[in-house]
Biopython code that builds the backbone (N, CA, C, O; Angstrom):
import numpy as np
from Bio.PDB.StructureBuilder import StructureBuilder

atoms = [
    (1, "MET", "N", (96.284, 98.824, 42.438)),
    (1, "MET", "CA", (97.065, 97.428, 42.530)),
    (1, "MET", "C", (96.468, 96.734, 43.486)),
    (1, "MET", "O", (96.816, 96.882, 44.657)),
    (2, "SER", "N", (95.562, 95.947, 43.156)),
    (2, "SER", "CA", (94.546, 95.184, 43.919)),
    (2, "SER", "C", (95.101, 93.702, 44.038)),
    (2, "SER", "O", (95.443, 93.101, 43.019)),
    (3, "ASN", "N", (95.182, 93.156, 45.217)),
    (3, "ASN", "CA", (95.487, 91.744, 45.298)),
    (3, "ASN", "C", (94.326, 91.020, 46.109)),
    (3, "ASN", "O", (94.563, 90.306, 47.084)),
    (4, "ASN", "N", (93.182, 91.243, 45.670)),
    (4, "ASN", "CA", (91.877, 90.742, 46.396)),
    (4, "ASN", "C", (92.025, 89.413, 46.165)),
    (4, "ASN", "O", (91.529, 88.802, 47.111)),
    (5, "ASN", "N", (92.554, 88.553, 45.205)),
    (5, "ASN", "CA", (92.764, 87.065, 45.183)),
    (5, "ASN", "C", (93.809, 86.605, 46.081)),
    (5, "ASN", "O", (93.802, 85.407, 46.362)),
    (6, "LYS", "N", (94.798, 87.429, 46.631)),
    (6, "LYS", "CA", (95.769, 86.848, 47.648)),
    (6, "LYS", "C", (95.275, 86.901, 48.937)),
    (6, "LYS", "O", (94.696, 87.892, 49.382)),
    (7, "LEU", "N", (95.508, 85.718, 49.660)),
    (7, "LEU", "CA", (94.965, 85.488, 51.030)),
    (7, "LEU", "C", (96.098, 84.794, 51.847)),
    (7, "LEU", "O", (96.815, 83.889, 51.421)),
    (8, "ILE", "N", (96.147, 85.375, 53.120)),
    (8, "ILE", "CA", (97.270, 84.811, 54.146)),
    (8, "ILE", "C", (96.416, 83.632, 54.751)),
    (8, "ILE", "O", (95.391, 83.929, 55.364)),
    (9, "VAL", "N", (96.744, 82.449, 54.626)),
    (9, "VAL", "CA", (96.120, 81.315, 55.387)),
    (9, "VAL", "C", (97.005, 80.731, 56.492)),
    (9, "VAL", "O", (98.065, 80.236, 56.106)),
    (10, "GLN", "N", (96.752, 80.709, 57.748)),
    (10, "GLN", "CA", (97.564, 80.067, 58.695)),
    (10, "GLN", "C", (96.695, 78.773, 59.212)),
    (10, "GLN", "O", (95.531, 78.912, 59.586)),
    (11, "SER", "N", (97.263, 77.691, 59.203)),
    (11, "SER", "CA", (96.551, 76.431, 59.730)),
    (11, "SER", "C", (97.515, 75.695, 60.706)),
    (11, "SER", "O", (97.096, 74.603, 61.090)),
    (12, "SER", "N", (98.474, 76.006, 61.080)),
    (12, "SER", "CA", (99.501, 75.491, 61.970)),
    (12, "SER", "C", (100.181, 76.233, 63.044)),
    (12, "SER", "O", (100.361, 77.438, 62.867)),
    (13, "ASN", "N", (100.497, 75.797, 63.901)),
    (13, "ASN", "CA", (101.587, 76.771, 64.707)),
    (13, "ASN", "C", (102.811, 76.992, 64.142)),
    (13, "ASN", "O", (103.482, 77.958, 64.506)),
    (14, "SER", "N", (103.276, 76.082, 63.136)),
    (14, "SER", "CA", (104.595, 76.270, 62.479)),
    (14, "SER", "C", (104.552, 77.310, 61.440)),
    (14, "SER", "O", (105.480, 78.042, 61.096)),
    (15, "GLU", "N", (103.137, 77.270, 60.907)),
    (15, "GLU", "CA", (103.130, 78.512, 59.868)),
    (15, "GLU", "C", (103.076, 79.812, 60.530)),
    (15, "GLU", "O", (103.613, 80.757, 59.953)),
    (16, "LEU", "N", (102.504, 80.000, 61.661)),
    (16, "LEU", "CA", (102.583, 81.054, 62.582)),
    (16, "LEU", "C", (103.874, 81.572, 62.938)),
    (16, "LEU", "O", (104.240, 82.735, 62.774)),
    (17, "THR", "N", (104.553, 80.611, 63.446)),
    (17, "THR", "CA", (106.241, 80.805, 63.531)),
    (17, "THR", "C", (106.912, 81.322, 62.525)),
    (17, "THR", "O", (107.780, 82.191, 62.610)),
    (18, "LYS", "N", (106.441, 80.688, 61.364)),
    (18, "LYS", "CA", (107.086, 81.122, 60.231)),
    (18, "LYS", "C", (106.897, 82.642, 59.641)),
    (18, "LYS", "O", (107.722, 83.370, 59.088)),
    (19, "ALA", "N", (105.694, 82.831, 59.916)),
    (19, "ALA", "CA", (105.378, 84.260, 59.494)),
    (19, "ALA", "C", (105.676, 85.363, 60.364)),
    (19, "ALA", "O", (105.953, 86.481, 59.931)),
    (20, "ALA", "N", (105.622, 85.063, 61.611)),
    (20, "ALA", "CA", (106.343, 85.866, 62.658)),
    (20, "ALA", "C", (108.005, 86.159, 62.372)),
    (20, "ALA", "O", (108.583, 87.242, 62.460)),
    (21, "HIS", "N", (108.492, 85.028, 62.055)),
    (21, "HIS", "CA", (109.962, 85.067, 61.685)),
    (21, "HIS", "C", (110.228, 85.885, 60.513)),
    (21, "HIS", "O", (111.229, 86.596, 60.421)),
    (22, "THR", "N", (109.214, 85.772, 59.500)),
    (22, "THR", "CA", (109.377, 86.362, 58.224)),
    (22, "THR", "C", (109.150, 88.003, 58.476)),
    (22, "THR", "O", (109.806, 88.812, 57.820)),
    (23, "LEU", "N", (108.254, 88.395, 59.391)),
    (23, "LEU", "CA", (107.970, 89.848, 59.736)),
    (23, "LEU", "C", (109.174, 90.409, 60.488)),
    (23, "LEU", "O", (109.563, 91.574, 60.408)),
    (24, "LYS", "N", (109.772, 89.343, 61.303)),
    (24, "LYS", "CA", (111.108, 89.650, 62.152)),
    (24, "LYS", "C", (112.322, 90.330, 61.269)),
    (24, "LYS", "O", (113.015, 91.325, 61.484)),
    (25, "THR", "N", (112.292, 89.443, 60.257)),
    (25, "THR", "CA", (113.545, 89.405, 59.209)),
    (25, "THR", "C", (113.178, 90.880, 58.392)),
    (25, "THR", "O", (113.939, 91.846, 58.339)),
    (26, "ILE", "N", (111.936, 90.801, 57.829)),
    (26, "ILE", "CA", (111.786, 92.098, 57.021)),
    (26, "ILE", "C", (111.647, 93.322, 57.686)),
    (26, "ILE", "O", (111.990, 94.339, 57.084)),
    (27, "LEU", "N", (111.195, 93.401, 58.843)),
    (27, "LEU", "CA", (111.054, 94.523, 59.378)),
    (27, "LEU", "C", (112.000, 94.994, 60.503)),
    (27, "LEU", "O", (112.037, 96.164, 60.883)),
    (28, "GLY", "N", (112.833, 93.912, 61.056)),
    (28, "GLY", "CA", (113.720, 94.243, 62.082)),
    (28, "GLY", "C", (113.422, 94.538, 63.144)),
    (28, "GLY", "O", (114.036, 95.449, 63.699)),
    (29, "ILE", "N", (112.342, 93.846, 63.812)),
    (29, "ILE", "CA", (111.797, 93.843, 64.990)),
    (29, "ILE", "C", (111.682, 92.606, 65.872)),
    (29, "ILE", "O", (111.554, 91.534, 65.279)),
    (30, "LYS", "N", (111.710, 92.599, 67.241)),
    (30, "LYS", "CA", (111.765, 91.443, 67.753)),
    (30, "LYS", "C", (110.894, 90.685, 67.544)),
    (30, "LYS", "O", (109.818, 91.162, 67.186)),
    (31, "ALA", "N", (111.043, 89.068, 67.702)),
    (31, "ALA", "CA", (110.021, 88.061, 67.455)),
    (31, "ALA", "C", (108.704, 88.308, 68.191)),
    (31, "ALA", "O", (107.633, 88.206, 67.592)),
    (32, "SER", "N", (108.776, 88.641, 69.526)),
    (32, "SER", "CA", (107.542, 88.714, 70.175)),
    (32, "SER", "C", (106.701, 89.600, 69.471)),
    (32, "SER", "O", (105.532, 89.335, 69.190)),
    (33, "ARG", "N", (107.305, 90.691, 69.172)),
    (33, "ARG", "CA", (106.650, 92.008, 68.612)),
    (33, "ARG", "C", (106.090, 91.654, 67.211)),
    (33, "ARG", "O", (104.996, 92.054, 66.811)),
    (34, "ALA", "N", (106.920, 90.881, 66.511)),
    (34, "ALA", "CA", (106.469, 90.579, 65.135)),
    (34, "ALA", "C", (105.400, 89.758, 65.329)),
    (34, "ALA", "O", (104.522, 90.008, 64.503)),
    (35, "ALA", "N", (105.057, 88.707, 66.229)),
    (35, "ALA", "CA", (104.021, 87.817, 66.583)),
    (35, "ALA", "C", (102.989, 88.431, 66.595)),
    (35, "ALA", "O", (102.006, 88.091, 65.937)),
    (36, "GLN", "N", (103.048, 89.667, 67.513)),
    (36, "GLN", "CA", (101.838, 90.316, 68.087)),
    (36, "GLN", "C", (101.271, 91.064, 66.765)),
    (36, "GLN", "O", (100.085, 90.998, 66.442)),
    (37, "ARG", "N", (102.349, 91.854, 65.964)),
    (37, "ARG", "CA", (101.815, 92.723, 64.650)),
    (37, "ARG", "C", (101.278, 91.514, 63.805)),
    (37, "ARG", "O", (100.271, 91.761, 63.141)),
    (38, "HIS", "N", (101.733, 90.392, 63.734)),
    (38, "HIS", "CA", (101.139, 89.335, 62.686)),
    (38, "HIS", "C", (99.601, 88.857, 63.229)),
    (38, "HIS", "O", (98.724, 88.585, 62.409)),
    (39, "ALA", "N", (99.405, 88.797, 64.424)),
    (39, "ALA", "CA", (98.194, 88.543, 65.107)),
    (39, "ALA", "C", (97.353, 89.746, 64.666)),
    (39, "ALA", "O", (96.421, 89.533, 63.890)),
    (40, "SER", "N", (97.581, 90.892, 65.058)),
    (40, "SER", "CA", (96.726, 91.831, 64.837)),
    (40, "SER", "C", (96.219, 92.305, 63.575)),
    (40, "SER", "O", (95.123, 92.833, 63.381)),
    (41, "ALA", "N", (97.227, 92.038, 62.647)),
    (41, "ALA", "CA", (96.945, 92.075, 60.941)),
    (41, "ALA", "C", (95.987, 91.126, 60.553)),
    (41, "ALA", "O", (95.051, 91.308, 59.775)),
    (42, "MET", "N", (96.374, 89.812, 61.320)),
    (42, "MET", "CA", (95.273, 88.857, 61.014)),
    (42, "MET", "C", (93.848, 88.985, 61.708)),
    (42, "MET", "O", (93.001, 88.113, 61.516)),
    (43, "GLY", "N", (93.619, 89.994, 62.450)),
    (43, "GLY", "CA", (92.459, 90.293, 62.953)),
    (43, "GLY", "C", (92.020, 89.933, 64.336)),
    (43, "GLY", "O", (90.870, 90.005, 64.769)),
    (44, "TYR", "N", (93.305, 89.455, 65.099)),
    (44, "TYR", "CA", (93.046, 88.867, 66.575)),
    (44, "TYR", "C", (93.893, 89.925, 67.569)),
    (44, "TYR", "O", (94.906, 90.570, 67.300)),
    (45, "PRO", "N", (93.275, 89.881, 68.560)),
    (45, "PRO", "CA", (94.008, 90.800, 69.521)),
    (45, "PRO", "C", (95.266, 90.453, 70.301)),
    (45, "PRO", "O", (95.795, 91.264, 71.061)),
    (46, "SER", "N", (95.740, 89.203, 70.089)),
    (46, "SER", "CA", (97.020, 88.769, 70.659)),
    (46, "SER", "C", (97.485, 87.717, 69.947)),
    (46, "SER", "O", (96.663, 87.112, 69.259)),
    (47, "ALA", "N", (98.775, 87.307, 69.952)),
    (47, "ALA", "CA", (99.166, 86.366, 69.257)),
    (47, "ALA", "C", (98.747, 85.054, 70.044)),
    (47, "ALA", "O", (98.771, 84.016, 69.382)),
    (48, "ASN", "N", (98.384, 84.975, 71.310)),
    (48, "ASN", "CA", (97.912, 83.857, 71.842)),
    (48, "ASN", "C", (96.491, 83.702, 71.488)),
    (48, "ASN", "O", (95.988, 82.579, 71.523)),
    (49, "HIS", "N", (95.786, 84.760, 71.143)),
    (49, "HIS", "CA", (94.399, 84.505, 70.527)),
    (49, "HIS", "C", (94.387, 83.757, 69.229)),
    (49, "HIS", "O", (93.591, 82.857, 68.960)),
    (50, "LEU", "N", (95.429, 84.250, 68.373)),
    (50, "LEU", "CA", (95.480, 83.723, 67.051)),
    (50, "LEU", "C", (96.142, 82.298, 67.105)),
    (50, "LEU", "O", (95.894, 81.513, 66.190)),
    (51, "ILE", "N", (96.865, 81.975, 68.003)),
    (51, "ILE", "CA", (97.282, 80.490, 68.215)),
    (51, "ILE", "C", (96.147, 79.557, 68.608)),
    (51, "ILE", "O", (96.109, 78.437, 68.096)),
    (52, "VAL", "N", (95.190, 79.950, 69.507)),
    (52, "VAL", "CA", (94.054, 79.253, 69.849)),
    (52, "VAL", "C", (93.184, 79.107, 68.622)),
    (52, "VAL", "O", (92.740, 78.018, 68.256)),
    (53, "ALA", "N", (92.951, 80.294, 67.979)),
    (53, "ALA", "CA", (92.106, 80.081, 66.711)),
    (53, "ALA", "C", (92.583, 79.245, 65.653)),
    (53, "ALA", "O", (91.768, 78.605, 64.989)),
    (54, "VAL", "N", (93.886, 79.174, 65.406)),
    (54, "VAL", "CA", (94.486, 78.419, 64.410)),
    (54, "VAL", "C", (94.593, 76.833, 65.007)),
    (54, "VAL", "O", (94.732, 75.965, 64.145)),
    (55, "LYS", "N", (94.544, 76.445, 66.263)),
    (55, "LYS", "CA", (94.361, 75.191, 66.671)),
    (55, "LYS", "C", (92.871, 74.628, 66.437)),
    (55, "LYS", "O", (92.678, 73.429, 66.235)),
    (56, "ALA", "N", (91.940, 75.476, 66.474)),
    (56, "ALA", "CA", (90.565, 75.072, 66.169)),
    (56, "ALA", "C", (90.378, 74.822, 64.803)),
    (56, "ALA", "O", (89.818, 73.797, 64.416)),
    (57, "ASP", "N", (90.873, 75.817, 63.926)),
    (57, "ASP", "CA", (90.639, 75.680, 62.456)),
    (57, "ASP", "C", (91.775, 76.771, 61.770)),
    (57, "ASP", "O", (92.340, 77.604, 62.478)),
    (58, "SER", "N", (91.982, 76.677, 60.584)),
    (58, "SER", "CA", (92.804, 77.508, 59.763)),
    (58, "SER", "C", (92.064, 78.796, 59.648)),
    (58, "SER", "O", (90.835, 78.861, 59.597)),
    (59, "VAL", "N", (92.989, 79.969, 59.602)),
    (59, "VAL", "CA", (92.461, 81.354, 59.778)),
    (59, "VAL", "C", (93.156, 81.983, 58.363)),
    (59, "VAL", "O", (94.321, 81.847, 57.991)),
    (60, "GLU", "N", (92.157, 82.649, 57.761)),
    (60, "GLU", "CA", (92.605, 83.405, 56.462)),
    (60, "GLU", "C", (92.424, 84.940, 56.781)),
    (60, "GLU", "O", (91.706, 85.349, 57.693)),
    (61, "GLN", "N", (93.126, 85.717, 55.964)),
    (61, "GLN", "CA", (93.160, 87.172, 55.777)),
    (61, "GLN", "C", (93.528, 87.543, 54.602)),
    (61, "GLN", "O", (94.491, 87.075, 53.995)),
    (62, "ASP", "N", (92.597, 88.625, 54.110)),
    (62, "ASP", "CA", (92.779, 89.100, 52.732)),
    (62, "ASP", "C", (94.168, 89.896, 52.802)),
    (62, "ASP", "O", (94.385, 90.624, 53.771)),
    (63, "PHE", "N", (95.121, 89.753, 51.758)),
    (63, "PHE", "CA", (96.486, 90.493, 51.986)),
    (63, "PHE", "C", (96.384, 91.932, 51.996)),
    (63, "PHE", "O", (97.154, 92.555, 52.726)),
    (64, "ASP", "N", (95.520, 92.562, 51.270)),
    (64, "ASP", "CA", (95.128, 93.969, 51.425)),
    (64, "ASP", "C", (94.892, 94.380, 52.731)),
    (64, "ASP", "O", (95.643, 95.210, 53.244)),
    (65, "THR", "N", (93.981, 93.927, 53.316)),
    (65, "THR", "CA", (93.529, 94.060, 54.634)),
    (65, "THR", "C", (94.737, 93.966, 55.673)),
    (65, "THR", "O", (94.981, 94.883, 56.458)),
    (66, "TYR", "N", (95.415, 92.874, 55.619)),
    (66, "TYR", "CA", (96.559, 92.548, 56.439)),
    (66, "TYR", "C", (97.545, 93.660, 56.313)),
    (66, "TYR", "O", (98.143, 94.038, 57.321)),
    (67, "ILE", "N", (97.767, 94.228, 55.120)),
    (67, "ILE", "CA", (98.879, 95.067, 54.811)),
    (67, "ILE", "C", (98.346, 96.559, 55.595)),
    (67, "ILE", "O", (99.042, 97.190, 56.390)),
    (68, "ASN", "N", (97.131, 96.890, 55.217)),
    (68, "ASN", "CA", (96.705, 98.061, 55.938)),
    (68, "ASN", "C", (96.573, 98.373, 57.414)),
    (68, "ASN", "O", (96.755, 99.464, 57.954)),
    (69, "ILE", "N", (96.189, 97.106, 58.028)),
    (69, "ILE", "CA", (96.389, 96.779, 59.524)),
    (69, "ILE", "C", (97.856, 96.974, 59.934)),
    (69, "ILE", "O", (98.176, 97.649, 60.912)),
    (70, "LEU", "N", (98.752, 96.327, 59.110)),
    (70, "LEU", "CA", (99.986, 96.135, 59.712)),
    (70, "LEU", "C", (100.709, 97.607, 59.512)),
    (70, "LEU", "O", (101.413, 98.009, 60.439)),
    (71, "LYS", "N", (100.562, 98.395, 58.368)),
    (71, "LYS", "CA", (100.936, 99.536, 58.135)),
    (71, "LYS", "C", (100.607, 100.599, 59.341)),
    (71, "LYS", "O", (101.413, 101.417, 59.783)),
    (72, "SER", "N", (99.386, 100.435, 59.737)),
    (72, "SER", "CA", (98.936, 101.332, 60.882)),
    (72, "SER", "C", (99.751, 101.161, 62.125)),
    (72, "SER", "O", (100.242, 102.082, 62.778)),
    (73, "GLU", "N", (99.865, 99.552, 62.446)),
    (73, "GLU", "CA", (100.231, 99.053, 63.680)),
    (73, "GLU", "C", (101.861, 99.518, 63.799)),
    (73, "GLU", "O", (102.348, 99.971, 64.834)),
    (74, "LEU", "N", (102.557, 99.328, 62.614)),
    (74, "LEU", "CA", (104.027, 99.465, 62.569)),
    (74, "LEU", "C", (104.287, 100.950, 62.666)),
    (74, "LEU", "O", (105.320, 101.371, 63.186)),
    (75, "MET", "N", (103.243, 101.845, 62.107)),
    (75, "MET", "CA", (103.815, 103.361, 62.324)),
    (75, "MET", "C", (103.480, 103.668, 63.881)),
    (75, "MET", "O", (104.267, 104.316, 64.573)),
    (76, "SER", "N", (102.362, 103.202, 64.340)),
    (76, "SER", "CA", (102.114, 103.879, 65.785)),
    (76, "SER", "C", (102.938, 103.235, 66.730)),
    (76, "SER", "O", (103.183, 103.874, 67.754)),
    (77, "ASN", "N", (103.441, 102.055, 66.602)),
    (77, "ASN", "CA", (104.268, 101.283, 67.644)),
    (77, "ASN", "C", (105.693, 101.137, 67.458)),
    (77, "ASN", "O", (106.483, 100.894, 68.370)),
    (78, "HIS", "N", (106.012, 101.306, 66.153)),
    (78, "HIS", "CA", (107.572, 101.107, 65.946)),
    (78, "HIS", "C", (107.960, 102.118, 65.127)),
    (78, "HIS", "O", (109.165, 102.118, 64.873)),
    (79, "GLN", "N", (107.179, 103.150, 64.540)),
    (79, "GLN", "CA", (107.582, 104.124, 63.629)),
    (79, "GLN", "C", (108.558, 103.590, 62.504)),
    (79, "GLN", "O", (109.676, 103.987, 62.173)),
    (80, "ILE", "N", (107.747, 102.533, 62.011)),
    (80, "ILE", "CA", (108.295, 101.927, 60.645)),
    (80, "ILE", "C", (107.385, 102.146, 59.707)),
    (80, "ILE", "O", (106.179, 101.998, 59.903)),
    (81, "GLU", "N", (107.827, 102.464, 58.769)),
    (81, "GLU", "CA", (106.987, 102.673, 57.267)),
    (81, "GLU", "C", (107.333, 101.514, 56.299)),
    (81, "GLU", "O", (108.447, 101.215, 55.869)),
    (82, "LEU", "N", (106.124, 100.919, 56.046)),
    (82, "LEU", "CA", (106.250, 99.876, 55.039)),
    (82, "LEU", "C", (106.503, 100.430, 53.734)),
    (82, "LEU", "O", (105.768, 101.342, 53.356)),
    (83, "ASN", "N", (107.604, 99.940, 52.846)),
    (83, "ASN", "CA", (107.819, 100.316, 51.595)),
    (83, "ASN", "C", (107.362, 99.192, 50.543)),
    (83, "ASN", "O", (106.776, 98.160, 50.870)),
    (84, "ASP", "N", (107.684, 99.514, 49.349)),
    (84, "ASP", "CA", (107.034, 98.526, 48.333)),
    (84, "ASP", "C", (107.991, 97.217, 48.421)),
    (84, "ASP", "O", (107.642, 96.080, 48.103)),
    (85, "ALA", "N", (109.033, 97.528, 48.824)),
    (85, "ALA", "CA", (109.980, 96.043, 48.696)),
    (85, "ALA", "C", (109.760, 95.271, 50.085)),
    (85, "ALA", "O", (110.142, 94.104, 50.175)),
    (86, "MET", "N", (109.236, 95.821, 51.007)),
    (86, "MET", "CA", (108.945, 95.406, 52.180)),
    (86, "MET", "C", (107.435, 94.452, 52.049)),
    (86, "MET", "O", (107.210, 93.310, 52.448)),
    (87, "ILE", "N", (106.669, 95.289, 51.429)),
    (87, "ILE", "CA", (105.360, 94.586, 51.108)),
    (87, "ILE", "C", (105.290, 93.504, 50.169)),
    (87, "ILE", "O", (104.522, 92.553, 50.315)),
    (88, "GLY", "N", (106.284, 93.671, 48.962)),
    (88, "GLY", "CA", (106.496, 92.649, 48.130)),
    (88, "GLY", "C", (106.960, 91.247, 48.836)),
    (88, "GLY", "O", (106.427, 90.164, 48.597)),
    (89, "GLY", "N", (108.127, 91.469, 49.815)),
    (89, "GLY", "CA", (108.547, 90.212, 50.438)),
    (89, "GLY", "C", (107.432, 89.575, 51.416)),
    (89, "GLY", "O", (107.405, 88.366, 51.650)),
    (90, "LEU", "N", (106.685, 90.324, 51.865)),
    (90, "LEU", "CA", (105.490, 89.716, 52.644)),
    (90, "LEU", "C", (104.671, 89.151, 51.540)),
    (90, "LEU", "O", (104.301, 88.002, 51.782)),
    (91, "ARG", "N", (104.341, 89.557, 50.570)),
    (91, "ARG", "CA", (103.511, 89.056, 49.744)),
    (91, "ARG", "C", (104.010, 87.730, 49.205)),
    (91, "ARG", "O", (103.240, 86.794, 48.993)),
    (92, "GLU", "N", (105.238, 87.674, 48.999)),
    (92, "GLU", "CA", (105.776, 86.584, 48.634)),
    (92, "GLU", "C", (105.887, 85.473, 49.432)),
    (92, "GLU", "O", (105.857, 84.347, 48.936)),
    (93, "SER", "N", (106.045, 85.706, 50.923)),
    (93, "SER", "CA", (106.361, 84.921, 51.872)),
    (93, "SER", "C", (105.172, 84.244, 52.455)),
    (93, "SER", "O", (105.119, 83.050, 52.748)),
    (94, "LEU", "N", (104.082, 85.252, 52.617)),
    (94, "LEU", "CA", (102.905, 84.912, 53.449)),
    (94, "LEU", "C", (101.651, 84.514, 52.501)),
    (94, "LEU", "O", (100.841, 83.790, 53.079)),
    (95, "THR", "N", (101.362, 84.809, 51.296)),
    (95, "THR", "CA", (100.217, 84.637, 50.667)),
    (95, "THR", "C", (100.269, 83.377, 49.912)),
    (95, "THR", "O", (101.363, 82.892, 49.620)),
    (96, "VAL", "N", (99.088, 82.772, 49.553)),
    (96, "VAL", "CA", (98.769, 81.668, 48.771)),
    (96, "VAL", "C", (98.270, 81.648, 47.659)),
    (96, "VAL", "O", (98.051, 80.573, 47.101)),
]
sb = StructureBuilder()
sb.init_structure("model")
sb.init_model(0)
sb.init_chain("A")
sb.init_seg("    ")
for serial, (resi, resn, name, xyz) in enumerate(atoms, 1):
    if name == "N":
        sb.init_residue(resn, " ", resi, " ")
    sb.init_atom(name, np.array(xyz, "f"), 0.0, 1.0, " ", f" {name:<3s}", serial, name[0])
structure = sb.get_structure()
C-alpha cells in the first residue's frame, strides 16, 4: 500500500496548528507534544524549527516517510502504536 503521490504540505502557521491539533485528537497526547511529533515527522528537530521554515517557504513531506518517522517517535516517546484507523485519519486530514 504505497502513498507516494500523497504529500503533507505546510505553508502557514495556521496549517501547523491544525496539524498539531489533528495529532492531539487522534493520538490523545498533549498539544505541545503533538506539535513536536509533527515537526519530527516533517523532518525538523523541533516545532520552532518547523515554524521558522514555514515562515520562509512551504514545507513538504511524503506521507509514507511522515508515518514511518511518526510510528518510531510515538513508540519510543509515548508507547503508542499507530493503527490503520489512526493512519487513515491522518492521511485524510493532513495530505493534499
